C-alpha positions as CSV (number, residue, x, y, z in Angstrom):
1,X,-1.0,-13.9,8.7
2,X,-3.6,-16.2,7.1
3,X,-3.8,-14.8,3.4
4,X,-4.0,-16.7,0.2
5,X,-3.3,-15.8,-3.4
6,X,-6.7,-16.9,-4.9
7,X,-7.5,-17.2,-8.5
8,X,-10.0,-14.3,-8.1
9,X,-7.4,-12.4,-6.8
10,X,-5.0,-12.8,-9.5
11,X,-7.8,-12.0,-12.2
12,X,-8.8,-8.8,-10.4
13,X,-5.2,-7.9,-10.7
14,X,-5.3,-8.4,-14.4
15,X,-8.5,-6.4,-14.6
16,X,-7.0,-3.5,-13.1
17,X,-3.7,-3.5,-14.3
18,X,-4.2,-0.7,-16.7
19,X,-5.8,1.8,-14.3
20,X,-3.8,4.9,-13.2
21,X,-4.9,5.0,-9.8
22,X,-2.9,3.2,-7.3
23,X,-4.8,3.8,-3.9
24,X,-7.9,5.4,-3.4
25,X,-9.2,7.0,0.0
26,X,-13.1,7.7,-0.3
27,X,-14.9,4.4,-0.6
28,X,-14.5,1.3,1.5
29,X,-15.0,-1.9,-0.5
30,X,-17.8,-4.4,1.1
31,X,-14.9,-7.0,0.9
32,X,-12.6,-5.2,3.2
33,X,-15.3,-4.3,5.7
34,X,-16.1,-7.7,5.9
35,X,-12.4,-8.9,6.3
36,X,-11.8,-6.1,9.0
37,X,-14.8,-7.5,11.0
38,X,-13.2,-11.1,10.7
39,X,-9.9,-9.6,12.0
40,X,-12.1,-7.8,15.0
41,X,-13.5,-11.3,15.9
42,X,-10.1,-13.1,15.9
43,X,-8.4,-10.0,17.8
44,X,-11.1,-9.2,20.3
45,X,-12.8,-12.7,21.0
46,X,-15.5,-14.1,19.2
47,X,-19.1,-13.8,20.5
48,X,-21.6,-16.5,21.4
49,X,-25.3,-16.9,21.0
50,X,-27.6,-18.0,23.7
51,X,-31.3,-17.9,23.4
52,X,-31.0,-15.9,20.2
53,X,-28.8,-13.2,21.7
54,X,-25.0,-12.9,21.1
55,X,-22.7,-12.5,24.2
56,X,-19.1,-11.4,24.3
57,X,-16.4,-13.0,26.4
58,X,-15.1,-9.8,27.4
59,X,-16.1,-6.3,27.6
60,X,-14.1,-4.9,24.6
61,X,-17.2,-4.6,22.2
62,X,-19.3,-2.8,24.9
63,X,-16.2,-0.6,25.2
64,X,-15.7,0.3,21.7
65,X,-19.5,0.8,20.9
66,X,-19.6,3.3,24.1
67,X,-16.7,5.3,22.9
68,X,-18.2,5.7,19.4
69,X,-21.5,6.5,20.7
70,X,-20.1,9.2,23.2
71,X,-18.1,10.7,20.4
72,X,-20.9,10.8,17.7
73,X,-23.4,12.1,20.4
74,X,-25.8,9.0,19.9
75,X,-27.5,6.3,21.8
76,X,-26.7,3.3,19.7
77,X,-24.9,2.8,16.1
78,X,-27.4,1.0,14.2
79,X,-30.3,-0.4,16.3
80,X,-31.3,0.0,20.0
81,X,-32.2,-3.7,20.5
82,X,-28.7,-5.1,19.2
83,X,-26.2,-5.8,21.7
84,X,-22.8,-4.2,21.6
85,X,-21.1,-7.1,19.4
86,X,-24.0,-7.1,16.8
87,X,-24.2,-3.1,16.6
88,X,-20.6,-2.8,15.8
89,X,-20.5,-5.5,13.1
90,X,-23.6,-4.2,11.7
91,X,-22.1,-0.6,11.8
92,X,-18.9,-1.6,10.0
93,X,-20.8,-3.0,6.9
94,X,-22.6,0.4,6.4
95,X,-20.9,3.4,8.2
96,X,-19.1,6.1,6.2
97,X,-15.4,5.7,5.5
98,X,-14.2,7.9,8.6
99,X,-16.5,6.2,10.7
100,X,-15.4,2.8,9.6
101,X,-11.8,3.9,10.1
102,X,-12.6,5.0,13.8
103,X,-13.8,1.5,14.1
104,X,-10.6,-0.1,12.8
105,X,-8.7,2.2,14.8
106,X,-10.4,1.2,18.0
107,X,-10.3,-2.4,17.1
108,X,-6.4,-2.2,16.5
109,X,-5.9,-0.4,20.0
110,X,-8.0,-3.3,21.6
111,X,-5.5,-5.8,19.9
112,X,-2.3,-4.1,20.6
113,X,-3.3,-2.6,24.2
114,X,-5.4,-5.3,25.7
115,X,-6.1,-8.8,24.1
116,X,-2.1,-8.8,23.7
117,X,-1.8,-9.1,27.3
118,X,-4.2,-12.0,27.9
119,X,-2.5,-15.1,29.1
120,X,-2.4,-18.0,27.1
121,X,-5.4,-19.7,28.6
122,X,-7.7,-16.9,28.2
123,X,-6.4,-16.4,24.6
124,X,-7.5,-20.0,23.8
125,X,-10.6,-19.9,25.7
126,X,-11.8,-16.8,23.7
127,X,-10.1,-17.9,20.5
128,X,-8.2,-14.8,20.3
129,X,-5.3,-14.9,17.6
130,X,-1.7,-13.4,17.3
131,X,-1.6,-9.7,18.1
132,X,1.4,-8.9,15.6
133,X,-0.2,-10.9,12.9
134,X,-3.4,-9.7,13.1
135,X,-2.2,-5.8,13.0
136,X,0.2,-7.1,10.2
137,X,-3.2,-8.2,8.2
138,X,-5.0,-5.1,8.8
139,X,-2.2,-3.3,6.8
140,X,-2.4,-6.1,4.3
141,X,-6.0,-6.0,3.7
142,X,-5.9,-2.0,3.1
143,X,-3.1,-2.5,0.5
144,X,-4.8,-5.4,-1.2
145,X,-8.0,-3.4,-1.0
146,X,-6.4,-0.6,-2.9
147,X,-7.5,1.7,0.1
148,X,-4.6,4.0,0.9
149,X,-4.6,4.0,4.7
150,X,-2.3,1.9,7.2
151,X,-1.6,1.9,11.1
152,X,1.1,3.6,12.4
153,X,1.1,2.2,16.0
154,X,-2.4,2.2,16.7
155,X,-3.4,5.3,14.4
156,X,-4.5,5.3,11.1
157,X,-2.8,7.4,8.7
158,X,-2.8,8.0,5.0
159,X,-0.3,5.6,3.0
160,X,1.5,8.7,1.5
161,X,0.9,12.5,1.4
162,X,-1.8,13.4,-1.0
163,X,0.5,15.9,-2.3
164,X,3.2,13.1,-3.4
165,X,0.4,10.9,-5.0
166,X,-1.4,13.6,-6.8
167,X,1.7,15.4,-8.0
168,X,4.0,12.6,-8.5
169,X,2.8,8.9,-8.4
170,X,-0.4,9.5,-10.6
171,X,1.1,11.6,-13.2
172,X,3.7,9.0,-13.5
173,X,1.1,6.6,-14.5
174,X,-0.8,8.9,-16.7
175,X,2.3,9.8,-18.6
176,X,3.2,6.0,-18.9
177,X,-0.1,5.1,-20.2
178,X,0.7,7.3,-23.7
179,X,1.7,5.3,-26.7
180,X,4.9,3.6,-26.8
181,X,5.3,3.3,-23.0
182,X,3.7,-0.2,-22.5
183,X,6.7,-1.8,-20.9
184,X,7.7,0.7,-18.2
185,X,3.8,1.4,-17.4
186,X,3.4,-2.7,-16.8
187,X,6.6,-2.9,-14.9
188,X,5.5,0.3,-12.8
189,X,2.0,-1.3,-12.1
190,X,3.8,-4.7,-11.1
191,X,5.9,-2.6,-8.6
192,X,2.7,-1.5,-6.8
193,X,1.1,-4.9,-7.2
194,X,4.3,-6.1,-5.3
195,X,3.9,-3.5,-2.7
196,X,0.3,-4.2,-2.2
197,X,1.3,-7.6,-1.5
198,X,3.8,-6.7,0.9
199,X,6.7,-8.2,-1.5
200,X,9.0,-5.1,-1.0
201,X,12.1,-6.6,-2.8
202,X,10.2,-7.1,-5.8
203,X,8.5,-3.7,-5.6
204,X,12.1,-2.2,-5.4
205,X,13.2,-4.2,-8.6
206,X,10.3,-3.5,-10.7
207,X,10.3,0.4,-9.9
208,X,13.9,0.4,-11.0
209,X,13.2,-1.6,-14.1
210,X,10.4,0.8,-14.8
211,X,12.7,3.8,-14.6
212,X,15.2,1.9,-16.8
213,X,12.6,0.9,-19.5
214,X,11.1,4.4,-19.7
215,X,14.5,6.0,-20.8
216,X,14.6,3.0,-23.2
217,X,11.3,3.7,-24.6
218,X,11.9,7.4,-25.0
219,X,15.1,6.4,-27.0
220,X,13.1,4.0,-29.3
221,X,10.5,6.8,-29.7
222,X,13.1,9.3,-30.8
223,X,15.1,6.8,-32.7
224,X,18.1,7.4,-30.7
225,X,20.6,4.3,-30.4
226,X,21.7,3.1,-27.1
227,X,24.3,0.5,-26.0
228,X,23.0,-3.1,-25.4
229,X,22.6,-3.7,-21.6
230,X,22.7,-0.3,-20.8
231,X,22.7,1.0,-17.1
232,X,20.8,3.9,-16.0
233,X,23.9,5.9,-16.1
234,X,24.7,4.9,-19.6
235,X,21.0,5.9,-20.9
236,X,21.2,9.0,-19.1
237,X,24.1,9.9,-20.9
238,X,22.3,9.1,-24.2
239,X,19.6,11.2,-23.1
240,X,21.7,14.1,-22.6
241,X,24.0,13.6,-25.5
242,X,20.9,13.7,-27.9
243,X,19.9,16.8,-26.2
244,X,16.9,15.8,-24.2
245,X,18.0,18.5,-21.6
246,X,18.8,22.1,-22.1
247,X,22.5,22.5,-22.6
248,X,22.3,26.4,-20.8
249,X,21.8,24.8,-17.3
250,X,24.6,25.1,-14.9
251,X,26.6,22.5,-13.3
252,X,24.0,22.2,-10.8
253,X,21.8,20.2,-13.3
254,X,24.9,17.7,-13.7
255,X,24.2,16.9,-10.1
256,X,20.7,16.4,-10.9
257,X,21.6,13.7,-13.4
258,X,24.0,12.2,-11.2
259,X,20.9,11.8,-8.6
260,X,18.9,10.3,-11.4
261,X,21.2,7.9,-12.6
262,X,22.3,6.6,-9.0
263,X,19.7,7.0,-6.2
264,X,17.2,4.7,-7.2
265,X,19.4,1.8,-8.7
266,X,21.5,1.9,-5.5
267,X,18.3,1.2,-3.4
268,X,17.7,-1.7,-5.9
269,X,21.3,-3.1,-5.8
270,X,21.6,-3.1,-2.2
271,X,17.8,-4.4,-1.2
272,X,16.6,-6.2,-4.2
273,X,18.8,-7.2,-7.2
274,X,21.6,-9.3,-5.6
275,X,21.5,-12.5,-3.6
276,X,20.8,-12.1,0.1
277,X,23.2,-14.6,1.4
278,X,22.5,-17.1,3.9
279,X,20.2,-15.3,6.0
280,X,17.0,-13.4,4.8
281,X,17.0,-9.9,4.3
282,X,13.8,-8.1,5.4
283,X,13.2,-5.0,3.4
284,X,11.4,-2.4,5.3
285,X,8.0,-1.0,4.1
286,X,9.5,2.6,4.2
287,X,12.4,1.6,2.0
288,X,9.8,0.3,-0.6
289,X,7.6,3.6,-0.4
290,X,10.7,5.5,-0.9
291,X,11.9,3.7,-3.9
292,X,8.4,3.8,-5.5
293,X,8.1,7.6,-5.0
294,X,11.8,8.2,-6.3
295,X,11.1,6.2,-9.4
296,X,7.7,8.0,-9.8
297,X,9.5,11.5,-9.7
298,X,12.1,10.3,-12.1
299,X,9.6,9.0,-14.4
300,X,7.6,12.4,-14.4
301,X,10.7,14.4,-14.9
302,X,12.2,12.5,-18.1
303,X,8.8,11.8,-19.8
304,X,7.9,15.4,-19.2
305,X,11.2,16.6,-21.0
306,X,10.7,14.1,-23.9
307,X,7.0,15.4,-24.4
308,X,7.5,19.1,-23.9
C-alpha cells in the first residue's frame, strides 16, 4: 500500500487533536474523493486518450456506469457526451455521499471479483495493481479522511454502530475535554490516530493508558493519594476506598469493578505491551476496535461517577 506520512498530514493531526468527533459520516472530503478515483484507476485499469477522447482497456467502467444509471433511473451520470470513464470520474467528485459510496462499492467489487483474476500479462498491460493492497488502501483512506466507513468483503458498512459512537465514544471524548483531563484526552485521541493509521498495537496501548490516566486525573482532582506506578486494579481500589462508587450496591458491583480492572489491560498486555518475540504479531482491526470501545465505556463510567 503506497502511503506516506507527509508533513501536511502530521500538521492536520495536530490541528484536529482537540476535536471531540473521531469519525463523521455525512460529508466526503474532496481529497478522499480524488484518492478513491486514483484507486479506481489502478484497480480497474487506466484510460487512454485518442483524438481527444478517453478509451478504457476493459469494459468495467461502462459496466459500473450502466449499473448506476439503471439503479438511479437516468441516462448518464454527469453529461451525455462523456464516455463511461470520464462520466464516472466526474460523478465521483461531486455526487452526494450515498452515491459516492455506491461508486466505491462497485469499484471494490470490480477489483475483488474481476481484475484480481486477470493474468499477469493483462495486469501489466493494463497497469493494474495488487488487488489486496488496493482494497486495504480503501479502508485506510476512509480512516485517514476521518470518514466512518469500511469494506466488509465488497460491501461498505459503518465503522461502528451509531449507538456505540454516539453513546460511548463521543461522550468519552466530551467528558475528557473538561479541565484536568488533558493527559488522558490526548492519549485517547492518540489511540484513535493510531487506529486511523492502522497501527493497532499502539492504538490498544494508548487506549489502556487513557483509562489509567483518567483514574489518576480523578485522584488528583479529588486530592486522593495513590501508590506510585499503580496498575488499573490498584487505582480502582483507591477510587472505591475513597467512596467514588456507592457502598450500598451488591456483590455484582464488585464483579463490575473486576471487569473494569482486568478486561482492557489484558487486551493491552497480550497484544501491545509486551515484546512480540521473533515473529511479527499482527493485531487484527476488530481487536483494536473492541479495545477502543471498551476504554471509552470505562472512561464514561468512572468520569460520570466522579462528576455526578
